[in-house]
Backbone of each chain as ProteinMPNN parsed JSONL, in Angstrom:
{"seq_chain_A": "MKKLTIVLLLVLLSGCSLMEAYLMKYDTNEYQYITEIRTMSQIGLAKCENYDETKRKAEDLYIKSMTFVNFAQYLPYNSSTQKASVELNSMVQGFHEQYQKNDKVNPLFCKLKLGNIISSAESMQKTIGAKPR", "coords_chain_A": {"N_chain_A": [[97.692, 91.288, 48.799], [98.988, 88.855, 49.281], [97.712, 88.214, 51.57], [95.136, 87.915, 50.708], [95.44, 85.682, 49.074], [96.311, 83.695, 50.925], [93.913, 83.479, 52.324], [92.027, 82.695, 50.419], [93.065, 80.315, 49.906], [92.922, 78.801, 52.502], [90.136, 78.585, 52.348], [89.578, 77.073, 50.342], [90.849, 74.805, 50.86], [89.831, 73.756, 53.222], [86.838, 74.007, 54.097], [83.647, 74.605, 55.643], [84.076, 74.971, 58.536], [86.596, 76.047, 59.028], [86.359, 78.4, 57.416], [84.261, 79.519, 58.932], [85.603, 79.801, 61.304], [87.503, 81.846, 60.628], [86.039, 83.766, 59.806], [84.144, 84.459, 61.837], [82.678, 86.883, 64.284], [82.979, 88.877, 67.18], [80.031, 90.109, 68.879], [78.484, 92.717, 70.196], [75.603, 92.977, 70.974], [75.035, 90.283, 71.224], [76.415, 89.325, 73.291], [75.63, 90.964, 75.191], [72.922, 89.878, 75.599], [73.349, 87.459, 76.672], [74.433, 87.943, 78.76], [72.579, 89.487, 80.341], [70.582, 87.408, 80.552], [71.732, 85.781, 82.304], [72.208, 87.306, 84.439], [69.557, 87.915, 85.232], [68.687, 85.541, 85.865], [70.275, 85.211, 88.209], [69.42, 87.182, 89.883], [66.759, 86.347, 90.176], [66.975, 83.97, 91.557], [67.378, 84.496, 94.241], [64.693, 85.085, 95.1], [63.029, 83.013, 94.868], [61.239, 81.878, 96.863], [59.032, 83.456, 96.674], [56.368, 83.212, 94.933], [54.622, 84.572, 92.822], [56.24, 86.933, 92.221], [58.285, 85.436, 90.984], [57.124, 84.184, 88.918], [56.507, 86.085, 87.297], [59.003, 87.08, 86.799], [59.892, 84.728, 85.493], [58.579, 84.879, 83.035], [59.684, 87.106, 81.917], [62.23, 86.358, 81.765], [62.042, 84.462, 79.889], [61.342, 85.589, 77.642], [63.592, 87.085, 77.204], [65.338, 85.084, 76.508], [64.11, 83.903, 74.413], [64.424, 86.0, 72.685], [67.279, 86.116, 72.356], [67.722, 83.754, 71.064], [66.664, 84.269, 68.605], [67.843, 86.516, 67.787], [70.431, 85.496, 67.343], [70.165, 83.579, 65.548], [70.0, 84.332, 62.715], [72.785, 85.565, 62.173], [75.746, 85.515, 60.403], [78.161, 82.765, 60.293], [78.003, 81.507, 62.869], [77.15, 79.31, 63.997], [77.793, 77.652, 66.346], [76.987, 79.189, 68.592], [74.232, 79.661, 67.829], [73.302, 77.219, 68.29], [73.739, 76.589, 70.964], [72.151, 78.542, 72.085], [69.455, 77.942, 71.562], [69.391, 75.552, 73.05], [69.824, 76.719, 75.432], [67.575, 78.005, 75.656], [65.389, 76.228, 75.666], [65.924, 75.136, 78.319], [65.06, 77.649, 79.782], [62.513, 77.778, 78.877], [61.392, 75.564, 79.873], [61.331, 76.197, 82.808], [59.837, 78.49, 82.615], [57.542, 77.348, 81.929], [56.642, 75.74, 84.021], [55.661, 77.481, 85.872], [53.609, 78.626, 84.449], [51.972, 76.514, 84.228], [51.283, 75.764, 86.79], [49.871, 76.539, 90.245], [51.499, 76.724, 92.105], [54.834, 76.408, 92.755], [57.647, 74.54, 93.618], [59.858, 76.0, 95.651], [62.607, 74.665, 95.767], [62.846, 73.504, 93.213], [62.816, 75.826, 91.66], [65.334, 76.959, 92.541], [67.003, 75.182, 91.896], [66.737, 75.053, 89.009], [67.197, 77.685, 88.205], [70.025, 77.858, 88.793], [71.013, 75.869, 87.225], [70.489, 77.459, 84.831], [72.06, 79.676, 85.068], [74.738, 78.535, 85.399], [75.186, 77.536, 82.817], [74.675, 79.835, 81.324], [76.721, 81.343, 82.038], [78.861, 79.841, 81.282], [78.62, 80.07, 78.458], [78.747, 82.903, 78.241], [81.35, 83.318, 78.777], [82.758, 82.109, 76.559], [81.571, 83.34, 74.328], [82.229, 85.815, 74.807], [84.918, 85.945, 74.192], [85.104, 85.864, 71.603], [86.636, 86.867, 68.339], [87.494, 89.998, 67.877]], "CA_chain_A": [[97.59, 90.374, 47.887], [99.311, 87.701, 50.101], [96.468, 88.006, 52.632], [94.066, 87.352, 50.089], [95.881, 84.427, 48.42], [96.311, 82.638, 51.961], [92.626, 83.297, 52.802], [91.272, 81.988, 49.552], [93.68, 78.827, 50.074], [92.332, 78.266, 53.366], [88.876, 78.363, 52.118], [89.267, 75.939, 49.254], [91.246, 73.56, 51.593], [89.059, 73.223, 54.371], [85.377, 74.052, 54.239], [82.872, 75.557, 56.348], [84.74, 74.975, 59.798], [87.693, 77.083, 59.054], [85.727, 79.452, 57.081], [83.676, 80.066, 60.145], [86.691, 80.298, 62.253], [88.228, 83.079, 60.176], [84.977, 84.829, 59.484], [83.117, 84.867, 62.805], [82.987, 87.849, 64.748], [82.384, 89.205, 68.426], [78.803, 90.88, 68.635], [78.039, 93.269, 71.484], [74.286, 92.711, 71.43], [74.783, 88.892, 71.532], [77.178, 89.41, 74.524], [74.653, 91.57, 76.266], [71.655, 89.26, 75.815], [73.654, 86.364, 77.342], [74.801, 88.537, 80.132], [71.213, 89.62, 80.804], [70.057, 86.018, 80.88], [72.609, 85.277, 83.653], [72.009, 88.261, 85.615], [68.163, 87.83, 85.596], [68.62, 84.466, 86.75], [71.054, 85.361, 89.59], [68.555, 88.071, 90.656], [65.583, 85.457, 90.601], [67.517, 82.769, 92.484], [67.077, 85.062, 95.651], [63.365, 85.47, 95.128], [62.447, 81.649, 94.57], [60.109, 81.631, 97.797], [57.975, 84.352, 96.218], [55.81, 82.55, 93.633], [54.06, 85.785, 92.009], [57.289, 87.719, 91.662], [59.061, 84.487, 90.204], [56.203, 83.968, 87.895], [56.707, 87.476, 86.267], [60.552, 87.04, 86.251], [60.177, 83.668, 84.495], [58.17, 85.401, 81.801], [60.586, 88.018, 81.527], [63.449, 85.604, 81.247], [61.693, 83.755, 78.762], [61.333, 86.5, 76.476], [64.816, 87.519, 76.907], [65.965, 83.952, 76.011], [63.651, 83.658, 73.014], [65.076, 87.093, 71.835], [68.45, 85.749, 72.105], [67.679, 82.693, 69.977], [66.126, 85.093, 67.235], [68.819, 87.36, 67.313], [71.723, 84.722, 67.041], [69.754, 82.762, 64.425], [70.617, 84.749, 61.353], [73.931, 85.976, 62.18], [76.459, 84.643, 59.682], [79.315, 82.035, 60.724], [77.84, 81.716, 64.124], [76.486, 78.002, 64.361], [77.888, 77.13, 67.956], [76.205, 79.983, 69.417], [72.901, 79.381, 67.372], [72.893, 75.819, 68.615], [73.786, 76.721, 72.395], [71.222, 79.476, 72.467], [68.339, 77.132, 71.381], [69.503, 74.61, 74.317], [69.538, 77.483, 76.716], [66.138, 78.466, 75.67], [64.732, 75.169, 76.097], [66.049, 75.212, 79.703], [64.281, 78.783, 80.362], [61.173, 77.538, 78.433], [60.932, 74.429, 80.981], [61.233, 76.907, 83.946], [58.521, 79.359, 82.571], [56.189, 76.509, 81.901], [56.216, 75.266, 85.44], [55.038, 78.773, 86.377], [52.414, 78.806, 83.638], [51.102, 75.336, 84.37], [50.951, 75.389, 88.236], [49.49, 77.618, 90.917], [52.417, 76.705, 93.325], [56.057, 75.785, 92.393], [58.577, 74.333, 94.575], [61.274, 76.842, 95.522], [63.78, 73.8, 95.593], [62.916, 73.338, 91.65], [63.315, 77.132, 91.079], [66.766, 77.2, 92.769], [68.086, 74.142, 91.011], [66.65, 75.373, 87.757], [67.993, 78.827, 87.916], [71.398, 77.527, 89.042], [71.288, 75.313, 85.749], [70.467, 78.486, 83.748], [73.2, 80.406, 85.46], [76.048, 78.06, 85.102], [75.189, 77.401, 81.201], [74.707, 81.084, 80.64], [78.206, 81.885, 82.532], [79.992, 79.114, 80.322], [78.425, 80.716, 77.017], [79.16, 84.433, 78.112], [82.952, 83.391, 78.786], [83.235, 81.884, 75.356], [81.036, 84.41, 73.484], [83.035, 87.292, 75.019], [86.35, 85.77, 73.634], [85.133, 85.88, 69.97], [87.692, 87.761, 67.8], [87.018, 91.525, 67.701]], "C_chain_A": [[97.769, 88.933, 48.395], [98.228, 87.17, 50.987], [95.444, 87.351, 51.941], [94.283, 85.915, 49.489], [95.7, 83.394, 49.684], [94.842, 82.462, 52.42], [91.887, 82.48, 51.723], [92.072, 80.319, 49.653], [93.104, 78.146, 51.057], [90.978, 77.816, 53.079], [88.88, 77.183, 51.333], [89.985, 74.747, 50.02], [90.418, 72.935, 52.346], [87.576, 72.994, 54.215], [84.804, 74.863, 55.229], [83.563, 75.961, 57.793], [85.6, 76.305, 59.837], [87.303, 78.328, 58.484], [85.018, 80.383, 58.236], [84.596, 80.626, 61.108], [87.194, 81.551, 62.096], [87.152, 84.071, 59.976], [84.045, 85.36, 60.763], [83.54, 86.156, 63.647], [82.314, 88.191, 66.242], [81.051, 90.179, 68.141], [78.473, 91.292, 70.053], [76.86, 92.854, 72.004], [74.257, 91.283, 71.845], [75.351, 88.695, 72.874], [76.066, 89.828, 75.685], [73.541, 90.863, 76.612], [72.168, 88.099, 76.841], [74.128, 86.883, 78.829], [73.42, 88.902, 81.05], [70.667, 88.464, 81.23], [70.558, 85.796, 82.263], [72.38, 86.23, 84.725], [70.611, 88.246, 86.258], [67.911, 86.703, 86.56], [69.18, 84.51, 88.031], [70.189, 86.271, 90.354], [67.221, 86.998, 91.227], [65.791, 84.42, 91.445], [67.176, 83.137, 94.173], [65.504, 85.305, 96.041], [62.441, 84.17, 94.939], [61.294, 81.381, 95.635], [58.876, 82.19, 97.25], [57.312, 83.924, 94.797], [55.421, 83.566, 92.607], [55.268, 86.406, 91.34], [58.049, 86.69, 90.569], [58.471, 84.149, 88.89], [56.515, 85.092, 86.666], [58.154, 87.454, 85.831], [60.641, 86.061, 85.217], [59.71, 84.054, 83.081], [59.155, 86.299, 81.072], [62.003, 87.495, 80.937], [63.539, 84.864, 80.023], [61.617, 84.427, 77.424], [62.553, 86.97, 76.09], [65.569, 86.348, 76.251], [65.537, 83.795, 74.688], [64.274, 84.775, 71.928], [66.52, 86.852, 71.575], [68.808, 84.776, 70.958], [67.328, 83.437, 68.772], [67.196, 85.765, 66.758], [70.1, 86.593, 66.744], [71.409, 83.891, 65.834], [70.184, 83.248, 63.041], [72.165, 85.305, 61.273], [74.924, 85.106, 61.595], [77.579, 84.157, 60.483], [79.279, 82.104, 62.393], [76.904, 80.449, 64.673], [76.664, 77.587, 65.69], [76.954, 77.931, 68.766], [74.696, 79.838, 69.042], [72.492, 78.243, 68.264], [72.775, 75.957, 70.234], [72.61, 77.581, 72.768], [69.984, 78.672, 72.394], [68.389, 76.098, 72.654], [69.271, 75.423, 75.432], [68.173, 77.743, 76.772], [65.309, 77.295, 75.902], [64.708, 74.989, 77.743], [65.205, 76.351, 80.231], [62.75, 78.208, 80.001], [60.461, 76.354, 79.618], [60.497, 75.004, 82.304], [59.96, 77.695, 83.823], [57.269, 78.361, 82.421], [55.46, 75.928, 83.112], [55.402, 76.273, 85.916], [53.69, 79.031, 85.674], [51.314, 77.782, 84.1], [50.518, 75.253, 85.938], [50.823, 76.573, 89.075], [50.686, 77.72, 92.012], [53.581, 75.882, 92.735], [57.199, 75.753, 93.51], [59.874, 75.151, 94.563], [62.6, 75.94, 95.382], [63.92, 73.825, 93.915], [63.433, 74.796, 91.133], [64.75, 77.367, 91.294], [67.722, 76.296, 91.861], [67.982, 74.355, 89.342], [67.542, 76.398, 87.357], [69.408, 78.664, 88.004], [72.017, 76.792, 87.888], [71.472, 76.288, 84.789], [71.88, 79.159, 83.847], [74.392, 79.991, 85.101], [76.022, 77.937, 83.464], [75.416, 78.816, 80.892], [76.375, 81.699, 80.943], [79.201, 81.198, 81.384], [79.767, 79.753, 78.77], [78.856, 82.214, 77.168], [80.786, 84.223, 78.017], [83.417, 83.011, 77.285], [82.739, 82.862, 74.257], [81.882, 85.674, 73.592], [84.456, 87.261, 74.371], [86.186, 85.705, 72.042], [85.993, 86.948, 69.543], [86.954, 89.118, 67.379], [87.248, 91.893, 66.179]], "O_chain_A": [[97.017, 88.002, 48.108], [97.909, 85.988, 51.121], [94.879, 86.361, 52.406], [93.365, 85.097, 49.443], [95.032, 82.371, 49.528], [94.517, 81.368, 52.882], [91.134, 81.588, 52.115], [91.43, 79.294, 49.424], [92.715, 77.001, 50.827], [90.618, 76.723, 53.516], [88.147, 76.259, 51.683], [89.591, 73.628, 49.694], [90.207, 71.725, 52.255], [87.128, 71.847, 54.205], [85.449, 75.813, 55.671], [83.593, 77.138, 58.152], [85.367, 77.326, 60.483], [87.807, 79.353, 58.942], [85.162, 81.594, 58.404], [84.439, 81.718, 61.654], [87.37, 82.33, 63.032], [87.469, 85.26, 59.994], [83.377, 86.393, 60.745], [84.736, 86.448, 63.676], [81.172, 87.788, 66.461], [81.093, 90.964, 67.193], [78.229, 90.486, 70.951], [76.771, 92.427, 73.154], [73.51, 90.985, 72.778], [74.779, 87.896, 73.616], [75.753, 89.226, 76.712], [73.052, 91.027, 77.731], [71.44, 87.816, 77.792], [74.134, 86.184, 79.842], [73.291, 88.618, 82.241], [70.224, 88.468, 82.379], [69.812, 85.648, 83.231], [72.381, 85.851, 85.896], [70.407, 88.477, 87.45], [67.265, 86.716, 87.607], [68.64, 83.897, 88.951], [70.224, 86.121, 91.575], [66.83, 86.907, 92.391], [64.846, 83.943, 92.074], [66.84, 82.351, 95.06], [65.166, 85.671, 97.167], [61.218, 84.292, 94.867], [60.384, 80.642, 95.259], [57.807, 81.582, 97.302], [57.754, 84.307, 93.714], [55.905, 83.419, 91.485], [55.372, 86.438, 90.113], [58.363, 87.092, 89.449], [59.151, 83.871, 87.902], [56.696, 84.902, 85.463], [58.497, 87.757, 84.688], [61.274, 86.282, 84.185], [60.303, 83.654, 82.08], [59.391, 86.242, 79.865], [62.679, 87.966, 80.023], [64.515, 84.63, 79.31], [61.8, 83.887, 76.333], [62.778, 87.273, 74.919], [66.442, 86.645, 75.434], [66.361, 83.573, 73.8], [64.54, 84.573, 70.744], [67.004, 87.378, 70.573], [69.753, 84.845, 70.172], [67.913, 83.016, 67.774], [67.55, 85.72, 65.58], [70.723, 87.044, 65.782], [72.34, 83.51, 65.123], [70.733, 82.446, 62.286], [72.648, 85.434, 60.148], [75.084, 83.998, 62.107], [78.048, 84.916, 61.331], [80.175, 82.576, 63.092], [76.09, 80.566, 65.59], [75.669, 77.134, 66.257], [76.191, 77.386, 69.564], [73.9, 79.897, 69.979], [71.452, 78.296, 68.921], [71.787, 75.473, 70.785], [72.065, 77.305, 73.836], [69.344, 78.779, 73.44], [67.321, 75.882, 73.227], [68.601, 74.996, 76.372], [67.582, 77.72, 77.851], [64.283, 77.602, 76.508], [63.672, 74.745, 78.361], [64.548, 76.043, 81.225], [61.884, 78.229, 80.876], [59.311, 76.352, 80.056], [59.539, 74.535, 82.92], [59.097, 77.653, 84.699], [56.139, 78.667, 82.8], [54.263, 75.692, 83.273], [54.339, 75.913, 86.42], [52.765, 79.589, 86.263], [50.128, 78.041, 84.305], [49.435, 74.733, 86.204], [51.493, 77.572, 88.813], [50.79, 78.723, 92.718], [53.352, 74.77, 92.259], [57.575, 76.734, 94.152], [60.763, 75.05, 93.717], [63.61, 76.46, 94.908], [64.989, 74.132, 93.387], [64.34, 74.897, 90.306], [65.416, 77.903, 90.408], [68.789, 76.57, 91.312], [68.836, 73.972, 88.542], [68.419, 76.283, 86.501], [70.074, 79.369, 87.247], [73.19, 76.936, 87.545], [72.379, 76.198, 83.961], [72.691, 79.194, 82.921], [75.178, 80.761, 84.549], [77.042, 78.336, 82.901], [76.382, 79.056, 80.168], [77.03, 82.371, 80.146], [80.072, 81.795, 80.752], [80.724, 79.886, 78.007], [79.333, 82.745, 76.165], [81.441, 84.915, 77.238], [84.406, 83.583, 76.825], [83.498, 83.155, 73.332], [82.165, 86.415, 72.651], [85.076, 88.278, 74.064], [87.167, 85.497, 71.328], [86.136, 87.924, 70.279], [85.97, 89.18, 66.642], [86.964, 93.017, 65.766]]}, "seq_chain_B": "MSVEQQQQLLASVDSLNPEANSAAEEVNQLTEAVKSGQLSRAEYIELVKDIQHRINIHQDMSELETLEKINTAINGLINLASMV", "coords_chain_B": {"N_chain_B": [[64.042, 47.47, 84.432], [64.584, 48.373, 87.729], [64.28, 51.394, 89.829], [66.163, 51.664, 91.691], [67.988, 49.832, 90.666], [68.79, 51.375, 88.356], [70.129, 53.579, 89.775], [72.216, 52.343, 90.909], [73.511, 51.613, 88.644], [74.219, 54.351, 87.771], [75.79, 54.978, 89.812], [77.841, 53.518, 89.478], [79.303, 54.504, 87.413], [82.224, 55.558, 86.157], [83.792, 57.372, 84.788], [86.653, 58.725, 82.716], [86.1, 61.396, 82.007], [85.448, 64.061, 83.825], [83.113, 65.484, 83.479], [81.033, 63.597, 82.919], [81.031, 61.91, 85.193], [80.25, 63.687, 86.813], [77.674, 64.34, 85.958], [76.263, 61.965, 86.334], [76.178, 61.382, 89.032], [74.749, 63.715, 89.812], [72.328, 62.957, 88.509], [71.56, 60.981, 90.302], [71.307, 62.182, 92.861], [69.216, 63.789, 92.144], [67.189, 61.868, 91.637], [67.1, 60.857, 94.204], [65.933, 63.011, 95.667], [63.527, 63.234, 94.538], [62.338, 60.759, 95.196], [62.177, 61.079, 97.908], [60.314, 62.86, 98.072], [60.907, 65.59, 97.768], [60.982, 66.655, 95.411], [58.713, 67.212, 92.582], [57.35, 64.475, 90.269], [57.311, 65.763, 87.6], [58.871, 68.069, 87.933], [61.21, 66.728, 88.385], [61.775, 65.432, 85.918], [62.161, 67.534, 84.471], [64.385, 68.622, 85.313], [66.276, 66.75, 85.054], [66.412, 66.645, 82.2], [67.594, 69.119, 81.867], [70.121, 68.545, 82.548], [71.218, 67.015, 80.202], [70.7, 69.215, 78.279], [72.746, 71.008, 79.381], [75.095, 69.576, 78.821], [75.147, 69.66, 76.02], [75.366, 72.163, 75.481], [77.761, 72.654, 76.733], [79.463, 71.271, 74.871], [78.899, 72.755, 72.292], [79.995, 74.991, 73.272], [82.845, 74.202, 73.48], [83.269, 73.615, 70.95], [83.077, 76.157, 69.862], [85.232, 77.459, 71.225], [87.345, 76.218, 70.168], [87.252, 77.003, 67.533], [87.81, 79.77, 67.899], [90.336, 79.576, 68.672], [91.611, 78.68, 66.313], [90.964, 80.96, 64.678], [92.78, 82.666, 65.927], [95.046, 81.541, 65.373], [95.134, 81.646, 62.468], [95.06, 84.229, 61.949], [97.547, 85.048, 62.925], [99.24, 83.818, 61.423], [98.657, 84.944, 58.911], [99.642, 87.481, 59.634], [102.203, 86.97, 60.112], [102.898, 86.098, 57.473], [102.535, 88.282, 56.037], [104.402, 90.028, 56.791], [106.698, 89.022, 55.524]], "CA_chain_B": [[65.112, 47.648, 85.645], [64.016, 49.108, 88.954], [64.96, 52.725, 90.194], [67.45, 51.208, 92.529], [69.026, 49.304, 89.845], [69.333, 52.586, 87.581], [70.731, 54.409, 90.489], [73.434, 51.491, 90.942], [74.247, 51.793, 87.436], [74.785, 55.364, 87.665], [76.893, 55.073, 90.828], [79.181, 52.573, 88.988], [79.912, 55.379, 86.284], [83.763, 55.873, 86.63], [84.533, 57.86, 83.524], [87.787, 59.626, 82.707], [85.504, 62.46, 81.82], [84.795, 64.464, 85.082], [81.64, 65.833, 83.346], [80.229, 62.485, 82.908], [80.915, 61.516, 86.521], [79.306, 64.727, 87.643], [76.176, 64.152, 85.673], [75.83, 60.498, 86.877], [76.114, 61.921, 90.7], [73.551, 64.801, 89.898], [70.946, 62.387, 88.415], [71.261, 60.13, 91.399], [70.817, 63.113, 93.724], [67.791, 64.204, 91.886], [66.521, 60.804, 91.893], [66.879, 60.606, 95.737], [65.184, 63.984, 95.838], [62.063, 62.837, 94.01], [61.895, 59.467, 96.034], [61.964, 61.368, 99.395], [59.115, 63.958, 97.988], [61.343, 67.09, 97.875], [60.549, 67.195, 94.139], [57.626, 66.194, 92.12], [57.98, 63.882, 89.026], [57.483, 66.721, 86.459], [60.047, 68.935, 88.265], [62.479, 65.889, 88.276], [62.096, 65.224, 84.583], [62.722, 68.862, 83.719], [65.893, 68.957, 86.026], [67.204, 65.593, 84.227], [66.564, 67.349, 80.696], [68.615, 70.117, 82.043], [71.678, 67.989, 82.434], [71.593, 66.843, 78.755], [70.836, 70.523, 77.742], [74.101, 71.537, 79.927], [76.11, 68.963, 78.34], [75.063, 69.968, 74.653], [75.633, 73.491, 75.521], [79.321, 72.603, 76.658], [80.011, 70.629, 73.493], [78.724, 73.736, 71.429], [81.148, 76.02, 73.687], [84.125, 73.836, 73.18], [83.614, 73.775, 69.43], [83.306, 77.646, 69.597], [86.566, 77.723, 71.667], [88.203, 75.553, 69.051], [87.21, 77.97, 66.235], [88.512, 80.898, 68.294], [91.966, 79.313, 68.569], [91.841, 78.619, 64.761], [91.083, 82.201, 64.205], [94.112, 83.55, 66.468], [96.365, 81.007, 64.566], [94.963, 82.052, 61.067], [95.471, 85.623, 61.849], [98.806, 84.996, 63.374], [99.939, 83.299, 60.066], [98.618, 86.126, 58.037], [100.493, 88.632, 59.89], [103.637, 86.611, 59.71], [103.185, 86.113, 55.83], [102.524, 89.715, 55.487], [105.82, 90.747, 57.137], [107.811, 88.341, 54.837]], "C_chain_B": [[64.249, 48.639, 86.625], [64.743, 50.608, 89.165], [66.184, 52.508, 90.794], [68.457, 50.748, 91.614], [69.622, 50.534, 89.076], [70.245, 53.31, 88.318], [72.182, 53.661, 90.804], [74.198, 51.679, 89.754], [74.971, 53.223, 87.32], [75.806, 55.731, 88.653], [78.202, 54.411, 90.342], [79.851, 53.361, 87.92], [81.266, 56.016, 86.963], [84.297, 56.344, 85.362], [85.761, 58.712, 83.722], [87.358, 61.058, 82.613], [84.779, 63.021, 83.012], [83.361, 64.79, 84.812], [80.621, 64.84, 83.49], [79.858, 61.956, 84.355], [80.015, 62.518, 87.304], [77.806, 64.707, 87.27], [75.601, 63.176, 86.256], [75.511, 60.966, 88.383], [74.998, 62.839, 90.628], [72.237, 63.94, 89.594], [70.607, 61.569, 89.489], [70.803, 61.058, 92.551], [69.587, 63.731, 93.413], [66.706, 63.163, 92.133], [66.16, 60.476, 93.656], [65.815, 61.778, 96.225], [63.66, 63.745, 95.484], [61.549, 61.517, 95.081], [61.457, 60.019, 97.423], [60.795, 62.597, 99.473], [59.511, 65.381, 97.923], [61.185, 67.547, 96.487], [59.536, 66.355, 93.509], [58.204, 65.349, 90.618], [58.2, 64.905, 87.685], [58.749, 67.4, 86.642], [61.279, 67.933, 88.029], [62.825, 65.684, 86.778], [62.544, 66.443, 83.857], [64.164, 68.916, 84.255], [66.762, 67.95, 85.203], [67.469, 66.152, 82.89], [67.489, 68.138, 80.831], [70.164, 69.618, 81.858], [72.141, 67.773, 81.136], [71.783, 68.249, 77.994], [72.335, 71.137, 78.052], [75.145, 70.891, 79.132], [76.275, 69.156, 76.615], [75.621, 71.436, 74.545], [77.341, 73.689, 75.777], [80.102, 72.137, 75.545], [80.045, 71.918, 72.589], [79.834, 74.876, 71.809], [82.433, 75.496, 73.543], [84.275, 73.916, 71.74], [83.972, 75.37, 69.279], [84.76, 77.95, 69.963], [87.609, 77.287, 70.672], [88.327, 76.554, 68.175], [87.91, 79.245, 66.555], [90.078, 80.768, 68.344], [92.246, 79.347, 67.17], [91.894, 80.082, 64.383], [92.187, 82.893, 64.616], [95.153, 82.868, 65.542], [96.274, 81.563, 63.075], [95.584, 83.582, 60.974], [97.035, 85.822, 62.245], [99.763, 84.781, 62.023], [99.898, 84.329, 59.06], [99.53, 87.175, 58.309], [101.831, 88.258, 59.62], [103.924, 86.516, 58.264], [103.278, 87.429, 55.267], [103.772, 90.488, 55.502], [106.911, 90.255, 56.178], [107.926, 89.22, 53.473]], "O_chain_B": [[63.426, 49.48, 86.264], [65.801, 50.828, 88.574], [67.195, 53.117, 90.444], [69.623, 51.139, 91.678], [70.836, 50.732, 89.129], [71.215, 53.754, 87.702], [73.196, 54.347, 90.932], [75.411, 51.887, 89.796], [76.11, 53.315, 86.863], [76.605, 56.644, 88.441], [79.341, 54.692, 90.714], [80.931, 52.949, 87.498], [81.35, 56.73, 87.962], [85.24, 55.733, 84.859], [85.916, 59.355, 84.76], [88.102, 61.928, 83.063], [83.652, 62.608, 83.285], [82.472, 64.509, 85.616], [79.54, 65.053, 84.039], [78.719, 61.635, 84.692], [79.237, 62.226, 88.213], [76.892, 64.982, 88.048], [74.478, 63.334, 86.734], [74.352, 60.797, 88.759], [74.187, 62.695, 91.543], [71.211, 64.113, 90.252], [69.41, 61.378, 89.702], [69.856, 60.641, 93.218], [68.895, 64.197, 94.318], [65.617, 63.393, 92.66], [65.142, 59.966, 94.124], [64.956, 61.515, 97.065], [62.743, 64.109, 96.22], [60.441, 61.477, 95.616], [60.514, 59.513, 98.032], [60.424, 63.157, 100.504], [58.683, 66.289, 98.001], [61.236, 68.759, 96.281], [59.397, 65.149, 93.717], [59.263, 65.602, 90.045], [59.144, 64.787, 86.904], [59.624, 67.398, 85.776], [62.294, 68.374, 87.489], [63.994, 65.749, 86.397], [63.192, 66.405, 82.811], [65.06, 69.287, 83.498], [67.845, 68.297, 84.732], [68.615, 66.159, 82.44], [68.39, 68.06, 79.996], [71.086, 70.142, 81.231], [73.248, 68.187, 80.79], [72.741, 68.474, 77.254], [73.015, 71.659, 77.169], [76.085, 71.586, 78.747], [77.309, 68.863, 76.016], [76.27, 71.797, 73.563], [78.047, 74.546, 75.245], [81.239, 72.54, 75.298], [81.14, 72.216, 72.111], [80.442, 75.539, 70.968], [83.308, 76.358, 73.462], [85.36, 74.272, 71.28], [84.972, 75.769, 68.682], [85.473, 78.591, 69.191], [88.608, 77.959, 70.417], [89.441, 77.041, 67.982], [88.553, 79.82, 65.677], [90.88, 81.671, 68.105], [93.165, 80.081, 66.807], [92.888, 80.45, 63.757], [92.672, 83.719, 63.843], [96.03, 83.537, 64.996], [97.315, 81.91, 62.516], [96.384, 83.991, 60.133], [97.643, 86.801, 61.811], [100.756, 85.437, 61.709], [100.893, 84.624, 58.399], [100.154, 87.743, 57.413], [102.595, 89.003, 59.006], [105.037, 86.804, 57.824], [103.924, 87.718, 54.26], [104.178, 91.296, 54.667], [107.926, 90.929, 56.002], [108.774, 88.939, 52.627]]}, "name": "protein", "num_of_chains": 2, "seq": "MKKLTIVLLLVLLSGCSLMEAYLMKYDTNEYQYITEIRTMSQIGLAKCENYDETKRKAEDLYIKSMTFVNFAQYLPYNSSTQKASVELNSMVQGFHEQYQKNDKVNPLFCKLKLGNIISSAESMQKTIGAKPRMSVEQQQQLLASVDSLNPEANSAAEEVNQLTEAVKSGQLSRAEYIELVKDIQHRINIHQDMSELETLEKINTAINGLINLASMV"}
C-alpha cells in the first residue's frame, strides 16, 4: 500500500519523464539488436577494401538497423532509445546509399563511416545495457 | 565566407565542452580531406552529417542515463519506505 501511494504521488507530481524513469525496463532483444549493429560494423571495417562484400554487408546492416528502429518504436517508456535508434539508422542509411548509388566507394569513407557507427552503437549499448531489470 | 574562413572559425572554437571542441576539429580534418581529394563532396557531406547524428545520440543517451539514475533513486526510496 505504501509503495502504491508513493508511486501514485510521484506520477501525480511529475509527469512523463519521472513515469518513464520508473516504468522503463531493460529489453534483451533491444540490447541484442544494438550489439549486432556494432559487431557487424566492426567486422565490416576490416573489409572496406572489398567493394562487393561491403555492399552486401551495408545492405545487411541497414536491414538490422531498420529492424532496431521498428522494434524500439512501440516499446512503452522508451523515448530516448527510440530517438537514438532513428539517428543511428540515418547514419547507416547514408552508408547503405553510397553503395547503392555508386559502383565504387572510397575505402576511407567506409572506414570513417563505420567508425562513426561503431562509436555511436557502443555508446548506446552501454546505456541500454544499464536499463533497470 | 570562404572555406578557409569557415575553417578558421572552427579552429577558434574553444568550448568548455570537449565534445564541441572535438566536433570542430573533426569537421576541419574532413574539410582538409575533401580539399586534398581524399574524400568526394558527397562523402564529405555524409560524414559531416554523422557528427550531428552522433551529438544527438549522445544527448539521447545522456537523457536515458539520467532516467536510469532516477529509477535507482525511486526504487531505493520505495525500499526504504517499505522498511519503515
